[in-house]
N, C-alpha and C positions, 0 to 999 in steps of 0.2 A: 502852217505846214512844217516850218522849221522846228517849231516846238514839238509837234506830234512826232516828226521824224527823230528828233533827239530823244524823246521819251521812248520811242520804239527801239532805238539803238541801245539806250541804257537797259531797257527791259531785256532785249536780246542778249546783251552782254552778261547781265545778271543771270539770265536763264542758262547761258552757256557755262558761266562760272558755277552756278548751282549744280548743273549736270556734271561738270568736271569734279566739283567737290563731292558729289554723290558717288561718282565712279571711284574717285580717289578713296572715299570713305569705305566703299565696299572692298576695295583692294587692301586698304590699310587694316581695317578691322577684321577682314576675312583671313589675314595672314595668321597662321599658327592656331587656327580654330581646331577643336577636336574633330576627329573623323566621325561624322554622323552615321556612316554605314555600319558602325559597330552595333548600332541599335538593332540591326537585323538578327544579331546573335545574342540578344538580351537573355541573360541567365542570372536572375536576381537571387540573392540569398533568401531561402524559403525556410519557414519554421519546420523543425522536426517535431512530430506529434506522437505522443505516447498513448496507446489505446489499451484498455482492459481486454480481457478475453472475450467479452461480449461486444466489443467494438466501441464502447463508451470512451471518450477522451478523458485521460486522467492527468495529463501534463503536457507542457509544450516547452521546447528548448529553442531559443532564438536570440540573436543580437537584434534583429528586426523581425517582429512578429508579422509574418506574411504568408498567405496562401495564394499561390499563383493560380489564376482562373483564366483560361483562354477566352477570347472575346466571344466565341461561339456559345460559351456556357454562361456568359453574363446576361441576365434577363434584360429585355429591351427597356423596361421601366426604370431599372437601375442606371443604365447607361444614359438614358434620356434625362434623368433627373440631374446628373452631373453636367450634361450639355446645357440644360436650361439654366442651371445655377452659375456655371463658370464661363460659358462661351456659346451664346445663342446662335451665332453665325458660323459655328464650327464647320458645318458641312458645305459652306459657301466660300469662305476665305481661303487664301493660299498660304497661310502661316501667320499673317498679321491682319487683324481687323482694324483697318484705318478709320472706319467710322467710329468704332469704339474708342480709338486713340484720340480722335478729335473731340469726342464727347468727354473723355477723361481730362483732356487739357483744359476745356472750358470749365469743367467742374472744379479742377484743381486751382484755377485762378480765384474762384470764389472761396475755396477752402483756405488758401493762403491769406486772403483778406480777412477771413473770420478766425484764423488761427487754428483751423481744424486739420485732421490727418489727411495726407494726400492719398488718392486712390490710384490703382493701376488699371491697365487694360490688357493684361497678358492673356493671350489665347491659350487653349489647351496645348497646342503645339509648342508655343513658347515655354509653357511650364515644363513640358517634356524636355525641351532643350536645356532649360535651367537645371532641372532635377538630375538629369543624366550626364550632362556635358559641361555645365558651368557651375559657378558658386552662387551663393545668395547675396553677394556683394551689392550694395545699393549705390549704383552709379549709372550715369547715362552711357558710359562706354560699355558696361555689361548689357544694357538694354539694346544697344546697337548690335552687339555680337549675338544676342539672343534672337533678334529679328532676322539676322542673316541665317543663323542656323535653322530657325523655324522654316524659312523659305526652302532651304536645302532639304530638310526632312520631308516637307510636303511633296517635293519633287521625287524623292527617293522611295517613298512608301505610301500606302493607302491610308485613308482615314480610319479604317477599322484597326489597323495595326497601331497607329498613333494612339487611338483611344484605349487599346489593350495595354500599351505601355503605361499610359497615364493612370488608368484605373488600378493597375497592379503595383505601381511605385509610390503613389501619393501617400503622405503621412496623414492619418485621420485620428490621431490622438489615442490615448489609452494604450500606448505601445503597439499600435496597430498600423501596419503598412499595407495598403491595398484594400479594396472593397471586400474581398473574401474574408480576410482576418477581422476587419471591422464589424462585419455582420455577425461573426461569432462572438467577438468581444462585447458588443453592446446588446445584442438580442439573442445570442445563442441559437442562431438560425443560419441555414445556408442561404445563398443569394436568391434562389427560386422561392424561398418561403417568406421573403420580406414583403410587407405591405407597401402601398404607395407612400404612406406617411413615414414608414421606416426608411424607405429608399430616399425620400426627400431629406430626412434628418442626416443620413450619411453624406448627401450632397451638400449639406450646409456646413459640414465640418472643416473643409479647407480654409475657410475664413478665420476660424478660431479653433483649431483642433484640440487644444488643451483646455478649453473653457466650457464648451457647450454641454459636455457630459457631466459636469459638476453640479451638485444640487443647488448651489447658490446662484447659478446662472440658468436655472431651469426656464424661467420666463423668457430670457433672451433666446434660448435654444428653440422654444416653441415658436417664437416670433420669426426666427430665421427659417425654421422648417416650413412654416406657413407661407413665407415669402417664396420659397422654392416651389411649393405646390402651386402658387399663383403663376409663377413663370412657366411651369409645366402646362397649366391650363391655357396660358397665353400662346404657347407654342403648339397647341392642339395635340399634346401627348396624352392628356387625360380629358375626361368629360366633366362638365360642371357638377354632376352628381357625384362622381368619384372625388373631385376636389373637395366638395362639402363634407363627404364622409371622412376623407383623410384629415381635414382640419379638426374634425370632432374627435378623432382617435387620441386617447391619452398617450403621452410619451413615457413609456415604461421600459427600463433597462433590465438586463438579465439578473442583476442582484436583487431587484425588486420582484422578479418573477419566481423567486424561490429556487433558482437553479443551484444545485449543490454538487461540487466536485467531490469525488471519492477521496477521503483522507488517507493517502498512502505515501507519505513523505519518505519514509525509510525505503520502501519498495522502489519508488521512482529514483531515488538517489543511487540505489544499487544498480538499476538499469542504466542510469547516466554514466556511472563509472565504467561499466562494462562496454558501453558503446564508445566512450571516449578512448578506451584502450585499443579498440579495434579500428575505428574510423577516423580518429583524430578530431581536434576541436573545430576546424573549419567545416568539415562535413557534418558534424553533429549539430552545430548551431546555425548552419546555413544551407545544408544539403537537401532540405525538404524530405527527409526520411519519414517513413510511416512505420511505426514499431507496434506490432501486435504482441502484447505481453500475455503472461499466463494468469494475471490477476483476476480473481473473481470478486467483483465489487461487493456483493452481498456478504460473502465470507469475510472479506477485509473489514467491512463495517462492524460485523460481529466481533472479530478478533480485536480490533482497536477498542471497542466499547468494553469488552469483558476484561482485557488486560488492564485498562485504566481503572475500572471499578475494583478489580482485585488488588491493585497497588494502593488505591485509596482505602480500601477496607483494612489492609495491613497497616497502613500509615496511621489510621485512626486508633488502632490498638496501641500505638506508641504514644498517643496523647497529643495535646494541643501545644504548638510551639509559639503561639502568640500572634498578634496582629501584624499586618504589613508595615504599618506606621501609626502615628497618632496625630490628631489635630488638637492643638492647645486651646482653640476657641472655635465657636461656630459662626463667626462673622464671615459671611460669604462662603459657607461650607461647600456649596456646589462648585465654586471656582477652585477652592482649595483641593477638593477631591479630584477635580479634573486634572490638576497639576501633578497628581501622584502617578508614578510609573507602575504599570501592572507587572507583577513578577512573571518571568519566563515560565511558560507552561500553563498559565492561567488564562489563555486566550479565549476559552469558552465560558469563562465566568465573568462576573462584574465586581467592580470595587464598590464598597458601601461604607458609610461611616455610622457608627452607633450613636444615635441621638438621645435615646432614653431606654432605660430598662425597668421592667416591672417583675413581680414574682413569676409571671406566666410567659413573658415574651420580651424580646428586644426590638425596639423601633429603630429602623435604619433608613438612611437617605442614600439615594443612588445618583450616579453621575448625571443623569438626565433631569434631576430635580425631583423625581417622584420618590415616594416613600414605600417601605414594605416592612415586614416583620419576620423575625426568626423565633419560632415557638421553642419552648423549653425542651420539647422532645427532640428537636434538631440540635440541641447543644449538649445533651447528656454524654456524648462521646468525648467532649472537649475537656477532659481532665488534664491538668497541667503535666507536661512531660518533664520528668525528673531524670537524674543521672541513672544510667543503666536502663533496666526495664521497669523502673518504678514510675508510678503515676501519682498525681496529687489527689486530694480528696474528691469524692463524687460531686458532680455538678447538681445542686438542688435548686438553684435559681440562676437565671441568665448571667447575673453579675459575677457568679463564680467563675465564668469563662471569659466573658467580654464585658468591657465597661465603657461608659460614655466617652466618646472621642476616639475609640479604636477604629482604625480603617482595616476592614477585613474583606475577604473574598466571599462572594455568595453566588448561589445558583438558584434560579427560579424553579420552584417545585411544581410537578404535575400531580404528585400523589401526596397523601397526608403523611406517609412514612417514607423516608428516604431509603431506597434499596440498599445503599452502602451501609446504613445503620443496621438493617436487617441482617446483612452478611456478617457484620461485626458481632451482632448478638448471637448468631448461630455458632460462632467460634468461642463463645464463652463470655462475651462482654455483657454489660448490664442490658437487660431486655428493653426494647423500645415498644411502647404501647401505641395502639391505634390500628386502624384498618388500612392495610397497605394499598388496597384498591379504591379507597375513598378519594374523591377529588379534593385537591388542595384548594385553599382560599386563593383568590386572585393575586393577593399581595404576599403570599408565603414564600420564604426563601430558606435555603439551607446553608450552613456555614461550611466553607471549604478551605483547604490548604493544599499547596502543591507538595506531593510526596517527595521525600528525600530518597526513598528506595527506587530502584529502576528494575526493568525486566524486559523480556522479549517473548514473542510468540511467533511461531512459524507453522503454517498449515500447508500441506502439499498432497498432491495425488500420488499415492504410493506406487502406482503402476507405471507412471511416466516420469516422475520427478518434477512435474510442473508445480511451481510454488503458487498456491492459490491466494495466500495472504501472508503478510509479514509486518510485524510491528516491532521496531527496534528500541523502544523506550516509551516513557510516558508522553513526551512531546519532543518533536524535533526542534522546537524553539529553545528548549533547555540545552540540548546538545544533538548534533547530527551524527554523533558516534552511534553506530548500529550495533546494538548488543546481540543481535541475532546472527551477525556474520563476522563481526570484528572483535567481540569480547571472547577471549579464551578462558574458560572457567572449568573448575573441577566438577564433573557430573555426579560424583558420589555413587550412591547405589544404583543410579540410572544406568551405570555401565555393567552391572552384574549379569543381565541377560546374556551378554556375549561371553562371559566366563562360563555360564551354564551351557551355552551352545558349544563351546570347546569341549566340555565334558561329555555332552551327547555324542559328539563326533568321536570321542575316545571310547565309546561303548556304554556310558552311563545311560540310565533311563529316568523319566520323571519320578519314579518310585525308588530309585537308588537311595540308600540311607547313608548320611554323612554325620559323623559325630560332632555335635555342637557342645564343645567342652573347652575349658581353658587352653589357650594356645600361646606359645612364646617362641620367638625366633631370636637367635643370637645375631646381632648386627655387626659384630666385629669388636676388636679390642677397644675397650674404653667407651663403647657406645651403648652398653646395656642391652637389654632384651626388648624386642617389640612385642607388645601384648595387646592385640586387637580385642575389642569387646563389642557386644551387641548394644543397641540403643538403650535397652532396658537394664543393662548390666547384669543380666541373668543368662544362664546356659540351660539348654533344653534337651540335651542328650541326642540320641539317634534321630535324625530328622530327614524326611524325603527331600529330594531336590525341589519339588513343587513348593513345599512349605518354606524352603529357604528363600525362594523368590517372593512368595506371597507375603511373608513376614519380614523380609529383608534382613536375614540373619548374616551378620558380618563374619563371625568366627568360622562357620561351616563353609562360607564362600572362600575364605583364605585357605582353609584346609584342602578344599577341592582344587583350588588353583595350584597349591603346592604339589599335589599329586599329578595333575594334568601337565603342569609345567607352564611357564610363561611364554614360551615360544609360540605355541598354537594360539594363545590369546592375543599376542602381539600381531600375529598374522591375520587373525579375524578383524582386529581393530583397523588394520591397514586395508584389507579387502572391502570392509564395509564403509570405508571412508571416514572413520571416526578421527583417526590421527595417523600420520605417516610414520612417526618415530616414537612409538610408545616405549618408554624404558622398561626393560624386562625385570622390573622389581615386583616383589609380591604385593606390595602396597597398591600397585596399579590395579589389582583385581577389585579393589574397593572404590575405584573411580578417582584415584589421586592424579591421574593424567588429565591434561587440559584439552578441551575441545570447544566447538561452538554449537549453538542451538541448531543451526542449519545442518551441520554435519551429523549430529546425533539424531535429529529427526529423520534425515534421509536414511540413516542406518536402521532405525526402527521400521521405516517404510519397506526396507528390503527384507525384514522379517515377515511382515504381513503379506508381501507380494510373492512369497514362495522362494525367497533367496535369489531373486533376479537383481542384477546390478543396475542401478539408476544413478543419474547425475542430476542434482537439483538445477533447475533452469528457470529463468525469469522471462525469457524472450522466446516466443514461438516463431516469429517471422519478421524480417526487415524488408521493406520495399523502398526503392528509390523514388524520386519525384515523378517519374513517369509511370509508376505502378509496377515496375519490374521487380520480381522477388530476387534479392541479392543474398539472402540468408534464410535458411529454414532449419529449425532445430531438428525436426524429425526428417532424417535423410533416407528413410526406407523407401524402396521403390513401390509404386502404386500403379500396376498395369491396369489400363482400362478406366482410369479416373477421369477421362475427358468428358464422358457422358454423365449427366446429372440424373440421379434416380433418388428415390426416397424409401426409407424403411422404418417401420415402427419398432422401437427398442425401448427397453425399460429405462427410466431416468435414474441417474446417480449423481452424487455431488461432484465426484472427481472426474467423471467422464467415462469410466469403464462400464461395460454392460452389467446390468444387475438382473440376475435370473429370477429374483423373487419380487420384483417391483410389480405393483398392481395397476399402475396407470401409465400405459405406453406413451411415448412422445415420438415425434417425427424428426429424423435427422437426415441430412444429405449424405448420400453415399454414391458409389459409382460401380459400374460393372461393364464388361465387354458385351456388345450386342444389345444394349438397352437404349431406349429412346430418351433423348433429353426433353426436359419439360420447358416449354417456352416461358420467357420471363412474363410475370403477371398472371399466369394461369395456375390454377390449383392442381398440384400433382395427384395422380391416382393414389388412393389410400389402400395399399396392399403391400405385403412384405415382398421385398426384392432381394436377390443375393447381393452381398457386399464384396468388395475386392478382398482377396486373400493376401493380406500384408504380413510379411514375415516378422516373427518376434526375434530380434537379433540381440536381446539383452543377455549378457554373459551370466552364467549360473555361478554364484559365489558360495552357495551352501546348498546342502541337500534339502529339498522342500519338505521332506518328512521331519527333519530335525527342526527347521524353522517353524513348522506348524506346532510341534511340541512346545517350543518356546512361547508361541502365540497363545496356546492353550493355558500355559502356566501364568502368562501375563494377564489373561482373562480372569484367572483366579485372584490376582492382585485386586481387581475391581470387585469381585464377588465376595472375597473373604479376607483380603489383606489390607495393606496400608492405603489402598485407594478405594476403600469401601464406600466412601461418600459419593463416588461416581455412579454407584449402582442404581441410584434413584432416577437416572436418565431413562432407564427402562429399555435399553438397546444393547446389543453385543458390543462391548468396548473392552479394551485391554491397555495395559501400560505399566509403567514403573515409576515410583517416586525416587527422588535422590536428595540427600542432604549431606553436606560436607562437615568436616570437623568444625566445632564451635558455631555451627549453623551459619556459615558464611554464604552458602549458596543453597537455594531450594529449587528443585526441579520436579516436573512431571512430564514424561514423554509417553505418548500412547497413540492409539489408533482405533478406528472402526475398520471394517473390511475395505473401505474405499477412501479413507481420509486419515492421514498421519499428522499429528500435532505435537509440537514440542514447546514447553514453557519453562522459562528461567526467571528467577527473582533474586536480586541481590543488590548490594550497594556498589557503586562504581569504585569507590575506595573501600576494598573489602573490610567489613566489620560484621560482628555477630548480628544476626537478625533477631536474636532473642533466645533465651534458654529453652523455651518450650516451642519454638518455631521450627517447623520441618517442612519438607516438600508436601507432606500430607495436609498440613494446616494452611499453607500459603498457595502452592501451585495447584493442588488438587481441586479446590473450589473454582479456580479460573478455568481449568480444563472441563470440569463438569458443566459449568454455565455456558461455556463456548459450545460444547458438543450438543447440549440441549437445544440451543438456538440454531446451530448449523444443520443439525439433523432433523429439525422439526418438519413433520410431514413426510419424512423419508421412511421407507419400510425397515423393519428390524431384520436386517440381513445378517445371517450367521457367518462366522468365519469359514472360509472355504478350505476343506480338508483335501489334500492331494491323495492320489492312490498310493497303495503300499503301506497303509497303516491299519491297525486293528484296534477297535475300541473295547476296553475292558473296564468293568466296574471295580473301583478300588476305594478304600477308605481315604478320604482327603487328608487326614492327619497322619496316618501311618504309612500310606502307600501300599498296604497289603491288600490282597483280593478281598472285596467286600462280601459279607454274608447277607443272606436274604433278610430284609427288614432293617439293614443298617441305615441310620438317618443321615450320616455324613458321607454317603457314597456319591462318587462322581464318575463320569465316563472319562477314562484316561486313554490317550492314544499311544500305542506301542508299535514298534516295528515287529512284524511277526517273528517269533522266536525269542523275544526279549521280555515277554510278559512276566510279571512277578508270580512266584509260586508260594511265597510266604516264608521261604527258608533262606532268604538273602542275608548276607552279613552286613557289617557296618564298616565304612571307611573311617578308621580311627587314627591312622598315622603310625601304627606299630608294625614291626616286621612280621608278627605272627597274626595279622588280621585274618578274620574268618572270611570264607568265600562271600563275595559281595555282588557277583554278577550271576545271571541265570545260566543254566546249562546251555540254553540256546545261544547265548552270547559267546560262551566258551567254544561251542561247536563252530561258530563263525570265525574263530581265530582271535577273538578279543580276550584279553587277560582275565583270569578268574580272581586274581588276588593282587592288590596293589603292593608295591614296595616303596615305602616312604622312608627316606634316610633319617637317621638319628645322629646325635652327636652335634658337633659344632655346625651351626647353620641349618640344623634339621628342625623337626617338629617335636615338641615335648608334650 
């Protein structure tokens, strides 16, 4: 009894001591713990997501890629998968699972003896405490604090809230935080679209978030996924049949599913800079903003493809600059090739080494160890680039271009003839034989090189200024410098339409005659005389304004600007957003002032939209993380827009209604007194009135004058420097531009509902070539872009405003046409300014003959110009 009593006393004392130690431990380790109640106001950094105009996601900005999903929106199978994988007793314990702790202690005794890694027994609540309030320090002190906090959290909030915090905070690899972001990153699905197998895979990731999605760990990932499926079956969350089906499902990630993001690097960067300036870095990268942009993915894809092919076609005309590098021997050529760095801009091509050449083809080896061939037809363009515009001898066999050991860039061919070769042949290069539509051999490749030349393309809706597509260079990997918005270049003759617009505002008409003859201006003491000339170095005598634009006559443009004066031209350049401070020098009339592709394209858009002021925009709407709209580009009031109705309207590319479309489409509209359509039900198919939204765009030019310019620019395509575009077969207009020494090549043009600007030039300005112009470089890009972008669209004519009268005139002389004249066209005139055939010519002399009609004089406009002579005058 004494022994038993002694043992009891000792046990009691030990128990009291243990209890005291436990209480002291709670007090000691509970001191200074973070306030767990802050979890009630959990506001995590959430990704900002950028969407195209059709809702497709095109980019994401985040320090932690996360999409917050409330617990009510997380499907049961996803939540249960994590509970089964991480904490089977989650709904029963009070923060710490003591049974799991005991089991882990026993297991760790064996692990220590066997030299294996220790395992933990943290519950989901403990992981929440660690992730939110503690660090990842490995120590028993941290585990005690973690257990104390877990108990406090369980007392302060419900299981659903704890699970919501856990599922939105946990890191799941691939830069993804939370189940919402992980579902998109791995499977490109929302949570409610995930299968049981995909849910189980996400639940397997906390054990090794940076491992299981990698290809070399695919077997381990499947094994871990199947383990989670088994736990879900054990917990009665799924049936045996569902478990069997889930285990049989292949593990396929989004990259293998063929998901492709829209390539819009320059557009996205422009949006990012704009958002950063308005909202700041913290809100941009963690505010969970939802940005609806103006981007049209289909138009962007076409723009990127055609600009790249146009730059490649030009670059081919300049010859082959040689291989990326050379291999001195073929010992382990696959490994040697894998060690070669791919040049910037070649991300869509492959590296290959030339293994052998024959008279008909070159055999190449690729980085994956496979082999292919480059046929002689694909090498004929690769004449050696010499100094200047000179090229080496013609390529008659593959070894004339590439030799054994050369490491080159290649692209797998889908057709027997490379389209870029065909484009080069069209512009005068050696013809390429073969059937372009014939399928290529499975192992056929084409030789590639990254162009040195750069360029930009902007496409916008001329009625709203919404930028539908923008490409700022051949590849953002070469440079993120955006040549569409950041490069200020001389537009050359692409500026001329605004000189002619100033003339129309001063009383000229499309048929007014301007003398195209030698012109000289005294530039001041010791500077000599400025003597502009035409591209052909010829002069053509009295020429109508229309022909001056169509044929891009420099001398008559300068003579016209001299008479009109530079002040009206400077004002137009400012009002149309081309440049704020155009120097009032006469040379500026020929496009010597600098501007950007975006500015000039928006100026052309204002011509085709009837002279309405627009501002180019990339963002339609910004919503915060709760879905509240905090910015909307279109601020016009829309009374009665609460009710949803539908109306059949004609489709257009840019979004404006098209009266000539043949296939109506349904769009959402609204109107007072109309019944909303319940979600999920088909709306009635009949026309309904749409809201009367005011047009608040300022009028910067008379729509009659802008239509006259549009008509003359249409002539550029029909008969002038842009005649190659005519084969598109739809109403198109625009103007070429080429600067001195061919440093810059432009074409800016439009259809009735799409404005497009194209620029090509070297970043460090140098000549594009003695025969290279906007017509040879930019026009083919515009033509191919418009052919693809307008495919399937009706041939909509340009819209003529009221207040004009159409008169048949001779296109070459501007005089009234006679019956049977073959060169007659319909010209638009303001009533009272129609030609009579007796107009004079603006020739720069004091005794010029009458050059305006009687109708113009009757309206108070001058009948005879007075052009100064003498120093500084026109000679």
